[in-house]
KOLLUM-995614 format. One record per residue (C-alpha): residue in one letter; x, y, z. Coordinates in Angstrom, 1 decimal, padded with zeros to 4 digits. Layout:
N
rest; u; v; w
A; X; Y; Z
...
//
This chain:
115
rest; u; v; w
X; 083.5; 101.3; 132.0
X; 085.1; 104.7; 132.4
X; 088.1; 106.0; 130.4
X; 090.7; 108.1; 131.9
X; 090.8; 111.7; 130.5
X; 094.0; 112.3; 129.3
X; 095.6; 115.6; 127.7
X; 094.6; 114.2; 124.2
X; 091.1; 113.5; 125.3
X; 090.7; 117.1; 127.0
X; 091.9; 118.6; 123.5
X; 089.1; 116.5; 121.9
X; 086.5; 117.6; 124.2
X; 087.5; 121.0; 123.9
X; 087.3; 120.7; 120.1
X; 083.9; 119.0; 120.4
X; 082.6; 121.7; 122.7
X; 083.9; 124.5; 120.3
X; 082.4; 122.6; 117.3
X; 079.1; 122.5; 119.0
X; 079.2; 126.3; 120.3
X; 080.2; 127.3; 116.6
X; 077.1; 125.5; 115.3
X; 074.8; 127.5; 117.7
X; 076.6; 130.8; 116.9
X; 076.9; 130.2; 113.2
X; 073.3; 129.1; 112.6
X; 071.5; 130.5; 115.4
X; 072.8; 133.9; 115.8
X; 075.5; 135.1; 113.1
X; 073.9; 133.8; 110.0
X; 070.7; 132.3; 110.5
X; 069.3; 130.4; 107.5
X; 066.6; 132.2; 105.5
X; 065.1; 129.0; 103.9
X; 064.0; 127.4; 107.0
X; 063.2; 128.2; 110.6
X; 066.1; 128.7; 112.7
X; 065.1; 125.9; 115.3
X; 065.1; 123.4; 112.4
X; 068.7; 124.5; 111.3
X; 069.8; 124.1; 114.8
X; 068.4; 120.6; 115.2
X; 070.1; 119.5; 112.1
X; 073.5; 121.0; 113.1
X; 073.5; 121.0; 116.9
X; 071.6; 117.6; 117.6
X; 074.0; 115.1; 116.0
X; 076.9; 116.6; 118.1
X; 074.8; 116.0; 121.3
X; 074.2; 112.3; 120.6
X; 077.7; 111.0; 121.6
X; 076.9; 112.6; 125.1
X; 075.1; 109.1; 125.7
X; 078.6; 107.4; 125.5
X; 080.5; 110.2; 127.7
X; 081.3; 107.6; 130.4
X; 083.8; 106.4; 128.0
X; 085.4; 109.3; 126.7
X; 087.3; 107.5; 124.0
X; 084.1; 106.1; 122.5
X; 082.2; 109.4; 122.7
X; 085.2; 111.2; 120.6
X; 084.9; 108.4; 118.3
X; 081.5; 108.9; 117.5
X; 082.2; 112.8; 117.3
X; 085.1; 112.2; 115.1
X; 082.9; 110.2; 112.7
X; 080.2; 112.8; 112.7
X; 082.9; 115.6; 112.3
X; 083.5; 114.4; 108.8
X; 080.1; 115.9; 107.7
X; 081.2; 119.1; 109.4
X; 084.4; 119.0; 107.8
X; 082.7; 118.8; 104.3
X; 080.3; 121.4; 105.2
X; 083.2; 123.7; 106.2
X; 085.1; 123.0; 103.1
X; 081.9; 123.8; 100.9
X; 081.5; 127.0; 102.9
X; 085.0; 128.0; 102.8
X; 084.9; 127.6; 099.0
X; 081.7; 129.6; 098.2
X; 080.4; 131.8; 101.1
X; 082.3; 135.1; 101.3
X; 080.9; 136.3; 104.6
X; 080.8; 133.0; 106.4
X; 084.4; 132.0; 105.3
X; 085.9; 132.7; 108.7
X; 083.4; 130.4; 110.3
X; 084.0; 127.7; 107.8
X; 087.8; 127.8; 108.5
X; 087.1; 127.7; 112.3
X; 084.8; 124.5; 111.6
X; 087.6; 122.8; 109.6
X; 090.2; 123.7; 112.4
X; 087.8; 122.0; 115.1
X; 087.2; 119.0; 113.0
X; 090.7; 118.4; 112.1
X; 091.5; 118.7; 115.8
X; 089.1; 115.9; 116.6
X; 090.5; 113.8; 114.0
X; 094.1; 114.4; 115.0
X; 093.3; 113.5; 118.6
X; 091.6; 110.5; 117.6
X; 094.6; 109.5; 115.4
X; 096.9; 110.3; 118.4
X; 095.0; 108.1; 120.6
X; 095.5; 105.0; 118.3
X; 097.7; 102.3; 119.9
X; 100.0; 100.8; 117.4
X; 101.2; 097.2; 117.4
X; 104.8; 096.8; 117.7
X; 106.6; 095.1; 114.8
X; 107.6; 091.5; 115.5
//
């Protein structure tokens, strides 16, 4: 079943793409980890963001899965914003993208009318 792509969902899809590209740039290019191979860091950070592509026919469901996963990225962003000097701006971008995803999900919830 296909979900129509509304403006809210477009923002969510853009935030999802931006979060994925941020992980690639952050861990693969700008600040590659020194304690493990780069491909392992990318596997850990990017692969979870690609899994919801299996549900992309239903955009709402795919964004729900990304929203759930984004909680991990939010925690990572807060942790890095608190501790890492050089990577702080990347952490703030990560926080911004995850909050965008969560906001889109919250805006897409249909509320029941009070009886």
